[in-house]
N, C-alpha and C positions, 0 to 999 in steps of 0.2 A: 507528315511535317507537322502537324497541331502537338503531338509529344515532342518534337526537337523543338521548337518555339516555347515552351513549357519549359523544356529543361533549360533553356536558354535564359528563360528569365529569370528561373529558381536560382541558375548558378550567376548571376548578374554581380559584379565587383562589389563588396560592402553592404550588399542587400540580405544575408541572413547571418544567423547567430556562430554558425561555423566557421563562415570568413572573420567575424571578429576574432576567434581564436586563431585562425591562419594569420590573421595580419599581424596581431599580437606577436605568433612565432616569428614573423616576418622581422616585424621590428629587431629581437631581439638578435638574429643571424645578422640584419646588417649593422649591429653595432660594433659586432667582432668584424662585417668584411670593413670597414670605418676604419677602424683601429690597426688593420692590419694593412690598408691603403695608405693614410698616416704613414706608418712607421717602415711601408715597403714601397716608395715610388718607383715604378718603372718606366724606360722609356719607352713611348708609345711606337708599334705598330701597326703595318695595314697589309693586308692582302686582296686585292680585288674578286671579288665572290666567291670569295674562300673565307670569308672572314665570318667566323661564327658567331660573332657581334654586334654586326654590321647593326643590328636591331637591339632590343633592351631585353632582360630577362625580368618581366613583368615580377617572378615570384618573388625579388627580394628587393619590393621598394619599401623606402622608410620614411615616413613623413616626420620625423623629430630629427634625424642626424643635419650637420652640418654641412651642406656641400660645397664651401668654399676650399677651390683648387690652388690657391696663392701659396708659390714656393717656397717662402722664407717662413709659412706656418708648416710646410710640409717639413722645412728642415729642423724647427723646431720640437715638432712633434718627434724627430727621429732623435733629436739630441736626448728627448726626453724619457726616451723609449730604450735610447742605449745604457740611462743610468736607473733603469730600473730591473736587474739583473734577474732580481727574483721570481720573475713573471714570464719567464723565457719558456717555462713549460708550458705555460696557459699559452704562451703566444704562439709555439710551435704546435699545439693543435687546432689552435684557430687556422693556421697557416695550410696544415692538412687539409681539415676540413673544406676551405675554401678553392684549395687545389683539387679533392676530389670535384665538388658542386660547379668549378668553371674549369675542366680543363681541358674543354675546345672554346674556351674563350681566349679572345685574338684581341689586342687593342686597337686603334686606327691609328695611323699613321700618317692617312696623306691629310695633315691638317690645314686648314687655311683661315687666314686672318682677313676678313672684308670689311674694305672703308668706302665711304663714297663722300664726295666733295661738292658742294656746290649744285645740288638739285634744285633745278626750279622746275613749273610747272604751270602752264597758263590754260583757261579754259576762255572760250567766247559764248559769250551770255547776250542775251537783249534785254536792255533795261526797260521795266513798267512803263508803259505808255510813249515807247521810241521801237522804231525799226529795223533802225541800224545798230550791229553788233558791236561789243564793246571785249577786248582782253582784259581777263579777269586772272591775277596769279592767287592759285593755290599752293603751293609750296614755296617756298622762300628760303632761297641759301640752306639746305638741311645737310650737316656733316655728319660725320658718326664715322667711328673705328670699333669693329668687334673683333676680338681676341676669340683665337679657337678652344673651344672647349667653356664657351659662357653662354646666357641665355640671354639675348636682346631683347627687350620688352618696347616695343611701341606704344605709348599710350595717349588720351585727350580724348576730350570731349567727341558726341556725334558730328559731322560737319569739318573734323580738326583737320583731315587729309592723312592718316594712318593708312587704309587701304590704298589710296591713290599709291603714296610714298612706295609702299611693300611691293605694289605691280610694278612699278619703276624699276625698282632694285631688282626684280626677278625678272626684267627684259621683257615684258609680256603686254605692256598696255599700252591700247592706240589713245597715243598723246601727243600734246605739242610739249613737249620736256627736253632739258638738258642737264647736264650734269656729268661727273667722271667718278667712276665706279673702279678699285681695284681688290684683285684677288692678291694676296701676299706681296703686295705692292706693284703687281703688275695690273696693267691695265685691261678691263675685263670686257669681253666680249660677248655675244648671244651663243655662238657655236662652244665655246669653252664654257659658257657659265651652265649650258643648259648639261654637257655632259659631268659637271663637277658641284651642281647644285640640284637641289628638288625644291619642289612646290605645292603647299598643300591650301587648296582653296577653303572657304569658308563655307561651301555647302558641299556634301557628298554626294558627285556626282555620279553613280555606281550604276552599272546594269543591275536590275533589280531581278532578272529573272536566273543570275547565276549566284552559285554557291562559291562562299568566301574563297576556300582553295579555287575554285574555276576562275575568279577572278584575278588573280592573283598569277596562277598559271599562265591566262592569256595576256596581262601584261608582262610577267618575266619573258615569256616566248618572243615580247616587242619592245622591250626596252633592254634588255642584254646583248651585249654584242653576239652575230651571227655566230662566230666562232665558237662560243660557247656549248659545249655538246648540251643536247637538250635535258640530260640524266642529269648534270648540275644545276641546270637552271629550276628544274624539279623542287632537287635538294636543298636547293637556296630557297625557295618557297616554303618545305616545309620549316627549314628552319628559322624563317621572319614569323610564321606561323607559332613555332614555338617561345620566339623570344618576345612576340606581342599580346602573349596570352589566349589566341584565338584557337587554340586546339579544341574547346567546346561545341564549338560553332563554324569550325573548318568545314564543316559537309550541310549548312545550313543555307538556304539562300538567304542573299542580300536583303533581297523586299523592298519597301519603299516606307519616307518616314512617316507617311498617313495611315500607313498599315493596309492600301487598298490591296497591297503583297506582302503579306505578313513574313516577315524574316528576322533580322538579329537587332538587337536594340541600340540607341541609337551612340551610346559610348565603343561598343564593336563597331558601328561602323563607322566611326570618327577613324578607330584605329587602323581600321582594314585601309582606308587612304592613306594614312602616314606611312602602314607597310607598303605600299603601290609604290610610294618616294624612296624606302628603302632596299629594292631590290638591286638599288646599282650601287650602293654604297654610297653617297653623296655626302660629299665635306661640309656642304651648306645648306641646311634646312628650312624652309620659309614657312610661315604659317600666318593666314589671315585667321583672326579670330578661330583657335582651336576648341575654345571651351565654349561656342555657340550652341544655344539650343542644349545646352546639356546641363544634368543638376548638379549640386553642388558635391558631392561625393563621386561621380563619374570624371568631372570636371579636374578634379585633385590628380586621378587618376592616370588622366592623360596627361597632363601637367606634369605628373610624378615620371614618367615614361622618358617626355621630354626630355626633364633633366637628367636621366638615365643616358641617353643620347651623347648628351654634352659634356658628361663626363669620361665619356669615350673617347671627348676629340674632336667631337664635330660642333660646330660654329649654328645654334641655334636662332633662327629671328622670327619674332611672334609680333603680330600686332591685337590687343585684346582690351577689352574695352572697360569694365570693371569686375578685377579679379578678387577673391578674398585675399583676408592678411595669410592665409598660411601661401599660398598661391604666389603672391607677390614678394615673401621670403625666397622663392625659388631665385629671382632675376637676381643676375649680375650686375646688369648695365639698364639702366633707361634713358630713353629719350621721350619727354612730354611735350607734346606738339599742342600748341594753343592757334586757331586762327590761321592754320601752315606755317606758322612759325616755330623755330624752337624755343621754348620755355625752361627746357632743362634738359640737359645730356650729360651723365656721368654714372656712378656707382650706385645704385639702387638702392641699397643702405646710406648713402648719403644725401639722398635728396629732402629728406627731413629737415637736417642741417642745415643745407641750402636757402629753404623756404623762411626757415626760424630766421636767419642771418639778414633777410629781406622784410622782417617784422609780419610773417605769415607763420602763424602758431600754430600745432596740431594738437589735439587732446590724444592721450596716453590711448583713451579708450576708443578712438574713432580710428579705422581702417585707413594707411595713409592713401591706397587707391583711393575711395572716397574725397580723402581731402584732396587731395590735386585736383581731381574732376571739380568738384564742389570750387574751388579757386578759380579755374579757369572757366567754368562753364558761361561764357557772359550770352550766351543765345536764353539763355531765362534768366538776364538780369530783371527786366520788364516786370516777368511775373514773381520774382523776388523783392523788389519793390513794393510790390502791389500787395505781397504778401508780408510785410515786414511789420504791420501795425497789429495784424492780428497773432505773429509772433510774439511780440514783445510783451500784448497784454495776457495773454497764455504764459509767459515766463514769469511776468509780475504775479500773476493768480497762484501759481504751485510755487514761486520762491516765497509768499508770503506763506501759505499754505506750511512750509517747512519750518520760519519762523524767522525768516528774513528776504532780504529785496531779493528782485532776479540779478540784478548783477553783483552782492554785495557778497562777503564770505557764506551767508547761507541761502542762499539760492538754489537754485535745480544746477548751473552749471558745476559750482563746486562740486557737487557728489558724482560728476561723470557722466548725468543724462546729456544728449542732445536731445531738444524740440524741433521736429522737424517743421517746417510751416506747414505743411500737410495733414500734421497731428489735430485730431481732433478733445474737445474737454472729457466725451466719452472714454477713448483710449486712454487718457491720461488719469481717469478714475481708478481702471483700471490697474493702477499702481499701488500696491497698498500702503497707508498713512505708517502704519510703522515699520516696514523695509524701508522707508525714506528716511526717518528718524535714525533708523542703527547706520544705515549707509553716510547718513549726515556727521553724525558722532563720531564714525569712524575716519572719514575724509575731510573733516572740516579743516586739520590743520595743517593738511597738506595740500588740495588743493588749490588751486591759485584760481582769481576771477578773470587771468589770460586766455581760460577755455574759450569762458562766453564770450570773451569778447572778440576773440579770434573765429568764433563760428559765425558771430553779427559780419562781421568783416569778410568771413567769404562770399555768403549771401550779399553784401553790399557792394563786391566786385565791381567795380563800373569797367566800362572801356577803355576811358584814359588810363585806369589804374591797370588794365592789362599790355597796353602801349607800356608804358614803364618797365613789364616786366619783360617784354621782349627787347628792351632796349639795354637792359642792366644784364642778361645772360653772356652775350658775346666779349663784354669786359670782365665778367667774373672768372674766376679761377679754373673752372670748368671749362670753360668758352674758349679760353685762352691755352687750355691742355691740347684740347680736341685740334685745334687749329695748327698745335706746332705737330703735333702728332701728323697729321693731313702734310703738314709743310714737309717733314722730312721723309717723306714716301717717296725715295727718289731710287735712281736707277741702282744704286751702290747701296740702297738699301732693302732693295726687293732681295724673295726668296723665291727660290724653286719651289713648283710642288710638282708632284710626279700626273701627267696628263699624258694620256696614250690614245693615241686617234683610231678610234674603232668604228669599225661598220656595223648599222646595224640589219635588220632585215631586209629582203629585198622586195620587190614588189609585189611576186607571186606570195612569196608569205604572209606578207602583212593583206593581201584580196582573202587568201585563204584563211585567214585566222580571223577575219571579219564577216566572211562569209559564214564560217564556222559558228562563231557568236550569234548570227541573224537565227541562222537556223534553229538553236539552240532554244533562242528567245521564241522562236514559232513556237517550238515543240511544249515549250513550260504553258504558253498559251494556249492551249487545243479551245479555250471556252469564244475566246475571240473568232478565233477563225469558224466555229461553229457556230455564232448567230450571223453571222458573215452570209455563212451558207444559207441559213434558213431565211435570211431575208433576199439571197438570192432566188431563191426558189420561190417564195412569198410573192415576190416581184412578177416570178413569172408566172403561176397561178393565178395571180388577180386579172394580170393582163390577159392569160388565156380565157377564164372564164368570163374577161367582160365583152371581150371580141371572138366568142368563141366560133366556130368552122365558117369564117366569113363567104358569103358569096361571092359571085360576080354580076350581080344586079347593080342598079343604078347607086343606090343608098352607101354599098359597101366601098363606093370611091372615100366619099370621108371618111368611114370607117378604118378601112387599110391607111389612109395618113396617119388618123389618129393612132394606129401601133403605131408607126416608125417613129411620131413626136414624143411617146408618152416610152416608150422603153427605152429610148437613147437616153431620154431625162431621167429616168428613174436608173439606168448605168453610173449616168455621169453623176448626179448630185452626191450622191453618198462616198464614190470615189473622193470627191475634193473637201467634202467634211471630215470625212474619216483621218484624212492625214493631216488636217490643220489641226485635230485636237491629240495626233499623235509623234509628230514630227517633231514637234519643240524640244522635246525630253529629251529626242537622239542627239540634236542639234548642241544642248548643252551639253551630254556627255563627249561631244564629238570636238567642241572649240575648248573642254579645257585638257583632254587628250592630244590634241593638236599645238596647243600652247606649249605643253610639256615636251614636244616632239617626238609622241610616241609612235603613233604612225602620218604620211601623207593622204593628203584630200584626196587623191584619187583614187585609190583601193579605197578608202571607205567609201563617196561617192559610189562607184561600180557594186563595191557590195550590197549596198544597203537600195540599189536601184534593181539590180538583178532579185535580190528577194521579192522586193517590191511588185516587179512583171509577174515573177510565176505569181502571184495572189490574183494579181489581176487580170492574167487569162484564162484563171479555172471557173472563176465566179460569174463573168461573163458570158462563157461556154455553158456553164447550167442554165444560166436566164434563158438565154436565147435559141438552145434547143427545147423547152418548155415551151416557149412562144410560139416561134415558127410552127411546129406541127398542131398545138391549140387553136390557133387563129386562120391555118390552113393559107399561109402566105404565098403558096403557088398552088393552084387546082390540082396539075400535076405532076407532084410530088416525087414522085418516083419516075419519073420521065428524064431527070437528071438531077443530081447530087450537088451540081455547081450554085443554084440558087443561095441552098442551104447553108453550105461555107461563105459565101458571101456573106451570107445576113449574120452569120457567127462573127466572119472578121470583121464587119463593121462595129459592134457590139465591145468587142474584145478591143481595139483602135480608140471606142468611144472614150471605155473606161483608162486605157493606160492614158489619154490624152487630158482628162482631166485628174487624173491618180497626178501626172506628172506638174500641172497648173498648180494642185493642192500643195506638194512639194516646194516649190517655186515660192507659192506666198507664204506658206510656213516658215520659208526660212528667209523672207524678206522682213515681215510686219516683227516688232520687239514681242510680242506673246500672244496669247492663244486668242486672249478678249480682239486683238484689234483685227485678227486672222476669221475669227467668227462673224465680223460685223461686214468684214473687206470679198470673201469670197463669195458670197452669195450674191451682192450686187455684180460682181464680173460675170457669173455664172449667167444672170439674168439678161444682164446686159446684150452679151453676145447670143442667145438663144433668142432674143428678140428678132435681130437680125437675122436669124437662120433660114429665112423666107417660109417657115411655118406661119408664122400671124400675121406678116404682111410679105405681099407679093414681089419679086425682089425688082419686080418693072415698076412700083408704084413707091419706091424707096424716095425719098426727096432728096432732088440736085446735092445739095451742099452734105447728103450722110450719103450717096453712094456706093462712097470708097468704103464704109464700113461693112458691108456685109464679103467684102473680100478678105479683111483678118480676121471674120467670124469662123472658130475652128465647126462650129454648129452647122451652119453654113455648107458646109465638107460633109460633115456626119451627116445629116438629113438628104442633102441631096444624093448622094451614095445609096441610102438606105432605100429611097425611094424610087431611083433606079431600079435597085434590084428586085423590089416587089410590081413596079408597073409595067418595066417595058416588055413588049411583046403581048402584055394581055390582052384579052379583048371582053369586054361586057357585054351584057344583054340586057333588055328592057323590056317592058311589057306595051303593046298598044297603046295604054293610059301614058306611060311615059315619054313616048314620043314626041316632038315637035315636028311639026311639017311631015311625020310620016318617018323623021329620022332620030337613034339615038341622041341624047344630049351628049354622051360618053362612050364612044366604041372602043376607041384603043387607050391602052394604058398610056401609049408614049405621048400621046396628045394630052392626060396628066401632068406627064414632065413637064411639057412647053409650055403649060399655061401658069405650073409654079413658077416658070424664070429658069428651070434647069436646063441643063445640057444633055441630053440621053447618052453622048460618047466621054461623059466625063467621070466615069464611075473609078478607072483606076489611076483617073487624073488625081481625084479626090483623096484615094488611099496614097498613094505617095507624097502628097501635103499633109494631111495627117502623118504619116511618119516625120515628116520635117518640124510639125509641129512639136511632136514628143521629143523629138531629140535638140529642138529650139529652147523648149522650156529647161530638160535636162541640163544642157550647157549654159544656161542663164544660173540654174540654182548651182552648178558648180561654181560658175563664177563670184556667185554672193558668199560661198562657202569660204573661197578663196580669198575673198575682200575680206570676210570677218576673222580669218583666222590670221591676215596678215598682220605684221608684227612693225611698229615704227618705234623706236627708239633710237634717238640723236646724240652722242657722246660729240663734244667739241674739248 
């Protein structure tokens, strides 16, 4: 495994000298491909699940070519090509090479234009110092129209509502929202949307113990229609692996991002997540922060892959926070959000012109994405104001050093250097004076001081100015155009799209696949089972050594009750806590898959419960076997085997009950930290009223009901009955009181603790009901968490 990981790291994109030479070759090849595509536009075609280019060929990514598919440009290029007859031989060679290279390629036919109108979203919040909740609007009348074959980027500062909007568009957010969405002019609903669209979450929630190929095979069998033969599904997986450049890591474990389980790199993990959505050939792909957590080159590699998907005819919608300039250039359309309002919507390459016309100028040396975010990020207004004096002082000092004032022609702004308010004097001193003078001489006549004023204008943008920007957009040319487009989406303008109702895998198929994944996960993590087994053996030996070969004297009465309480707690507490730390990761994967409609809640729940039950049976049996014989629970053990099996049964039920409780807690709380704090409190509270620490006859009247809901009461009562029923104790003469032994019969011990001697099997069935009840509640919690609430009006 380590060797595989090393090979993957060595072969990561853009990481080695060999990749550089290969990349230059790719650039040359794609220049030829661009020339061919511009001069020979072909009508798109689509073939469900047989399309060999539903993904992309990452070996033909060109970062330098223009990816604009405007029909007018294509027509002009075709005319120009026809006029260049001298290049026919060269073009024929290009065509032949591309035909050989892409002989399996088929273009995407099921194109979908995606539109949304008047999207609004409200949340209930509590104002500081007040108890009454108020409704706050997070998104306000957001509109948009995205044509197929384009990348639509949603940008804005943190808290602007990017992810909220994307989740609304994907029909998967539990929200108080309203709005209307259209697919080719047809009103969208969740059932149609999930068949034609794919959603890629910001986090890569993947099973770390599966390989890349196993992961894709798993999702292919669940996401693709049941009537598609298994052979075609596996071939589809191989095609996606080829097209997404995952061959080198196809048989490597996915692993975890924190390397607790070593696996593939972050960029490969992101491509695997995208590949899962490509399995069904979606027409629309929505991505939440596709470059989050990736380095610059890997981010470019992923976005280039998305651009290639868009060129094949898909509609790509993504949120992105602060892309590099070369990534920004890939966007066709841009929606810029500020405080939940539309600040700009239109062509990405026209955004600077729009802000320029409104008096906000961007320096040529400034990344447009940085400029936009600096401009509308009112959340840092106070910080910007507090830093403004320091900023101006530094600017004046540096400008003076260059021979001019900060705002004049000789200032630092005029040579294209932006000074951040967090840049200190030592950072500026690192810039060599001769470089400053040389740049100043070259650009002094060309640069104007408006760049410096614009930068200061960005920093001093107030919330009042933000309100003006919000009001200007609806009446702008871009705002009026999108409203006109949305108004024209009527019954006459609708375009039918290919949509066939298909049936997914049935319940048994889902259950078997999910159970198989659980089994594989357990086999790939033998160390976890070994640790739990060692823990079970250690608990048994510890208890057996401390209470070794108990007799039937008067002192053994207390010791025998201690054995029962100690071993039940020793089995129960680890069962709860181990689940608290493991189950949240499983829930994260489940919620992502359930939101995409990959499988139903019931088969997942049953597969997980079955696997947990198997483990929770074996380990208590080991502990019970050791404790029972070492502590001499029955003096006549070979007289009857029934007490032994009853003892094993009680420990298994105790483990199962607490395991089910742990699953319920971990599925209900928001994170592991809360679960870790809540679980011990619940366990201690219920154990307190078990009848071991306080006699059930002495419980205060106002708490007399609590022992009846304490599952520990039924565990210990049954175990005590099994240990003491029909047992006769002895005593010495010195221990007798009035000539009589204090404790002669075990039945008296049972009654003195407030238990009923005939309640063993009653308690067994009560514990079974507790297990079922906890599991049913867990199922309902999972159903509630995975429920979709989207309102269209």
